[in-house]
C-alpha positions as CSV (number, residue, x, y, z in Angstrom):
1,M,54.4,195.6,149.1
2,M,55.3,196.7,145.5
3,P,55.3,200.4,146.1
4,I,57.0,200.0,149.5
5,A,59.8,197.8,147.9
6,M,60.3,200.2,145.0
7,T,60.4,203.2,147.4
8,I,63.0,201.5,149.7
9,G,65.0,200.6,146.6
10,T,64.9,204.2,145.3
11,V,65.7,205.9,148.7
12,F,68.6,203.5,149.5
13,Y,69.7,202.9,146.0
14,P,73.5,203.0,146.8
15,F,73.1,200.0,149.1
16,F,70.6,197.9,147.2
17,G,72.2,198.7,143.8
18,G,75.4,197.1,145.3
19,L,73.5,193.9,145.9
20,S,72.7,193.3,142.3
21,V,75.0,190.3,142.2
22,L,72.3,188.5,144.3
23,T,69.5,188.9,141.7
24,P,70.1,185.7,139.7
25,Y,70.3,183.6,142.8
26,L,67.0,185.1,144.1
27,I,65.3,184.4,140.8
28,F,66.6,180.8,140.9
29,V,65.3,180.2,144.4
30,M,61.9,181.8,143.6
31,L,61.4,179.6,140.5
32,F,62.5,176.5,142.4
33,L,60.1,177.1,145.2
34,T,57.3,177.8,142.7
35,Y,57.9,174.6,140.7
36,C,58.2,172.4,143.8
37,H,54.7,173.5,144.6
38,L,53.6,172.5,141.1
39,K,52.2,169.1,140.1
40,F,53.9,168.3,136.8
41,T,51.3,165.7,136.1
42,D,48.7,168.4,135.9
43,I,50.5,170.2,133.0
44,R,48.4,170.2,129.9
45,L,49.5,171.9,126.6
46,S,46.6,173.6,124.8
47,R,46.2,175.4,121.4
48,S,45.9,178.7,123.2
49,H,49.4,178.2,124.7
50,L,50.8,177.8,121.2
51,W,49.3,181.1,120.1
52,L,50.5,182.8,123.2
53,I,54.1,181.5,123.0
54,G,54.2,182.5,119.3
55,I,53.2,186.1,120.2
56,Q,55.7,186.2,123.0
57,I,58.7,185.1,120.8
58,I,57.8,186.2,117.3
59,G,56.1,189.3,118.6
60,S,59.1,190.4,120.6
61,I,61.4,190.0,117.5
62,S,58.9,191.9,115.3
63,I,58.6,194.8,117.7
64,Y,62.4,195.1,117.9
65,M,62.8,195.1,114.1
66,L,60.1,197.7,113.7
67,I,61.5,200.2,116.2
68,N,65.3,199.5,116.0
69,P,65.9,201.7,112.8
70,Y,64.7,204.7,114.8
71,N,65.9,204.0,118.4
72,T,67.8,200.9,119.5
73,A,67.4,201.5,123.2
74,L,63.7,202.0,122.8
75,A,63.5,198.9,120.7
76,Q,65.3,196.8,123.3
77,G,63.2,198.2,126.2
78,V,59.9,197.4,124.5
79,M,61.1,194.1,123.1
80,I,62.1,192.7,126.5
81,C,58.6,193.5,127.8
82,V,57.1,191.1,125.3
83,L,59.9,188.5,125.5
84,A,59.8,188.2,129.3
85,S,58.3,185.0,130.6
86,T,55.1,184.8,132.6
87,G,55.3,186.1,136.2
88,T,55.4,183.6,139.0
89,A,52.5,185.4,140.7
90,A,50.2,185.0,137.6
91,P,48.5,181.9,138.9
92,V,47.7,183.7,142.2
93,V,46.1,186.6,140.5
94,T,44.3,184.3,138.1
95,G,42.8,182.5,141.1
96,M,41.6,185.8,142.6
97,L,39.9,186.5,139.3
98,Q,38.4,183.0,139.3
99,G,40.2,182.0,136.1
100,N,41.9,178.7,135.1
101,V,44.9,178.5,137.4
102,A,46.1,175.2,135.9
103,S,46.3,176.8,132.4
104,V,48.4,179.7,133.6
105,T,50.6,177.5,135.7
106,A,51.2,175.3,132.6
107,Y,51.9,178.3,130.4
108,S,54.3,179.7,133.0
109,L,56.4,176.6,132.7
110,I,56.3,176.6,128.9
111,S,57.1,180.3,128.8
112,N,60.2,180.0,131.0
113,L,61.5,177.1,128.9
114,A,60.9,179.0,125.7
115,V,62.8,182.1,127.0
116,A,65.6,179.8,128.2
117,V,66.1,178.7,124.5
118,A,65.2,181.9,122.6
119,A,66.8,184.6,124.8
120,P,70.4,183.6,124.2
121,I,69.8,183.6,120.5
122,I,68.1,187.0,120.5
123,F,70.6,188.6,122.9
124,S,73.5,187.3,120.9
125,L,72.2,189.1,117.8
126,I,71.0,192.4,119.3
127,G,72.6,192.8,122.7
128,S,75.9,193.9,124.3
129,Y,77.5,190.7,123.2
130,N,76.8,191.2,119.5
131,N,80.4,192.3,118.9
132,M,81.5,188.7,119.7
133,P,81.3,185.8,117.2
134,F,77.7,184.4,117.4
135,L,78.6,181.0,118.8
136,D,80.8,182.6,121.5
137,S,78.1,185.0,122.6
138,F,75.4,182.4,122.4
139,L,77.3,180.0,124.7
140,A,78.2,182.8,127.1
141,I,74.6,183.9,127.5
142,S,73.2,180.4,127.4
143,Q,75.3,179.3,130.4
144,R,73.6,181.9,132.6
145,V,70.1,182.1,131.2
146,F,69.7,178.4,130.7
147,F,71.0,177.6,134.2
148,L,68.7,180.3,135.7
149,L,65.5,179.2,134.0
150,F,65.9,175.5,133.2
151,V,67.7,174.1,136.2
152,P,65.1,175.0,138.8
153,I,62.5,173.3,136.7
154,A,64.6,170.2,136.1
155,L,65.6,170.0,139.8
156,A,62.0,170.3,141.0
157,F,60.9,167.6,138.5
158,L,63.7,165.3,139.6
159,L,63.0,165.8,143.2
160,Q,59.3,165.1,142.6
161,K,60.2,161.8,141.0
162,I,62.7,160.5,143.6
163,A,61.6,162.3,146.8
164,P,57.9,163.4,146.5
165,R,57.5,164.0,150.2
166,T,60.6,166.3,150.4
167,T,59.4,168.1,147.3
168,S,56.0,168.6,148.9
169,K,57.6,169.9,152.0
170,I,59.7,172.4,150.1
171,G,56.6,173.4,148.0
172,S,54.8,174.2,151.2
173,Y,57.2,177.1,151.6
174,S,56.4,178.5,148.2
175,G,54.9,181.6,149.8
176,F,58.4,182.5,150.9
177,A,59.1,183.4,147.2
178,F,57.0,186.5,147.8
179,Y,59.5,187.9,150.3
180,L,62.4,187.0,148.0
181,W,60.5,188.8,145.2
182,T,60.2,191.9,147.5
183,L,63.9,191.9,148.2
184,A,64.7,191.4,144.5
185,L,62.5,194.3,143.6
186,C,64.3,196.5,146.0
187,I,67.6,195.5,144.4
188,V,66.7,195.9,140.8
189,T,65.0,199.2,141.6
190,G,68.2,200.4,143.3
191,K,70.3,199.3,140.4
192,T,68.0,201.0,137.9
193,V,68.0,204.3,139.9
194,S,71.8,204.2,140.1
195,F,72.0,203.8,136.4
196,I,69.5,206.6,135.6
197,L,71.3,209.0,137.9
198,S,74.6,208.3,136.2
199,Q,73.2,209.2,132.8
200,N,73.2,212.7,131.2
201,S,70.0,214.5,130.5
202,N,70.1,213.6,126.9
203,T,68.7,210.1,127.7
204,Y,65.6,211.3,129.6
205,T,63.5,211.5,126.5
206,T,64.4,208.0,125.5
207,E,63.6,206.8,129.1
208,I,60.2,208.4,129.0
209,L,59.5,206.8,125.6
210,I,60.5,203.4,126.9
211,A,58.2,203.7,129.9
212,F,55.4,204.8,127.6
213,G,56.2,201.9,125.2
214,A,56.1,199.5,128.2
215,L,52.6,200.8,129.0
216,M,51.4,200.2,125.4
217,M,52.9,196.6,125.5
218,C,51.3,195.9,128.9
219,I,47.8,197.0,127.8
220,G,48.2,195.3,124.4
221,Q,49.4,191.9,125.8
222,F,46.6,191.8,128.4
223,L,44.0,192.5,125.7
224,I,45.5,190.1,123.1
225,G,45.9,187.4,125.7
226,R,42.3,187.8,126.8
227,K,41.1,187.7,123.2
228,I,43.0,184.5,122.5
229,G,41.9,183.0,125.7
230,K,38.2,183.8,124.9
231,R,38.4,181.7,121.8
232,Y,39.2,178.7,124.0
233,N,36.9,179.6,126.9
234,D,39.9,180.7,128.9
235,T,39.7,184.5,128.9
236,V,41.2,185.3,132.3
237,A,44.1,182.8,132.0
238,G,44.9,184.1,128.5
239,G,45.2,187.6,129.7
240,Q,47.3,186.8,132.7
241,S,49.6,184.4,130.8
242,L,50.6,186.9,128.2
243,G,50.2,190.2,130.2
244,Q,51.7,189.4,133.6
245,K,55.5,189.2,133.3
246,N,58.4,188.1,135.4
247,T,59.7,191.7,135.5
248,I,62.5,190.9,138.0
249,L,64.0,188.5,135.4
250,A,63.4,190.9,132.6
251,I,65.1,193.8,134.4
252,W,68.1,191.6,135.2
253,M,68.4,190.4,131.6
254,A,68.2,193.9,130.2
255,Q,70.8,195.2,132.6
256,I,73.2,192.4,131.8
257,Y,72.7,191.7,128.1
258,L,71.1,194.8,126.5
259,N,71.6,198.5,126.7
260,P,71.0,199.2,130.5
261,I,68.6,202.0,129.6
262,A,66.3,199.2,128.3
263,S,65.7,198.1,131.9
264,I,63.4,201.1,132.2
265,G,60.9,199.1,130.1
266,P,60.4,196.2,132.5
267,G,61.0,198.5,135.4
268,S,58.0,200.6,134.5
269,Y,56.1,197.4,133.4
270,V,56.0,196.5,137.1
271,L,53.8,199.5,137.8
272,W,51.6,199.1,134.7
273,Q,50.8,195.4,135.2
274,N,50.1,195.8,138.9
275,M,47.8,198.7,138.2
276,I,45.9,196.6,135.7
277,N,45.7,193.6,138.0
278,S,44.6,195.8,140.9
279,Y,41.8,197.2,138.7
280,Q,40.7,193.7,137.6
281,V,40.6,192.4,141.1
282,W,38.6,195.4,142.2
283,L,36.1,194.9,139.4
284,K,35.8,191.2,140.3
285,R,35.2,191.8,144.0
286,K,32.7,194.5,143.2
287,S,30.7,192.1,141.0
288,L,30.5,189.4,143.8
């Protein structure tokens, strides 16, 4: 579905690019369906999660500060690939690899909450809102990011407390999030293609560098995540938690709050992470 969705978004980019206003709503519904399917009582915080979240937040800031003196767009494109929260499909892939699904699910929740807090601060300092007073930009970004990431979690948790049967019924449709993800991927691809075609040829080198940087971040995060997970007997979960990203959310945030060229980073990360996951699943099935 991934290559089909991206092909459709590319071919019909004028149409799907015009639907970009729907992206945050699709993300909201996807997260809500996912968390309605989650049992919050099963959430357990481990030391590996603390290491992973530290790399996600501190690592993204460090990468940006290292690259920014040379190329701001490249720095933003690589940074968002590290900052982005764990993908909603990560538990599914972890299960296919016979890893600890509960650990990845827990980290997905922690990761989204951390990004809801950290992203407005980071974007206020380095993004398109940095010409505004910090407090004004922070509040402007927080209104959208916090609502998008925190409210689905809070709503699912509240429903689980007051109407568990209803929540369970909604959670039974969590597979529908896959189709919403497919539509969202068509839209963000169309938006990205529209932006690329509107640029002059001088930006192509930067775009290639961003795509290559995203590849390095993807490989690096899977390897580092697996190494951390191995220390806690959780190798597969560690790799998926840090390496598999919610690229739809990352592309949307880059297009709204950063230099739009930076969205090439998470846009290409979609390809890299799915190639790595496909290879891992192939190896796993071959060993069975």
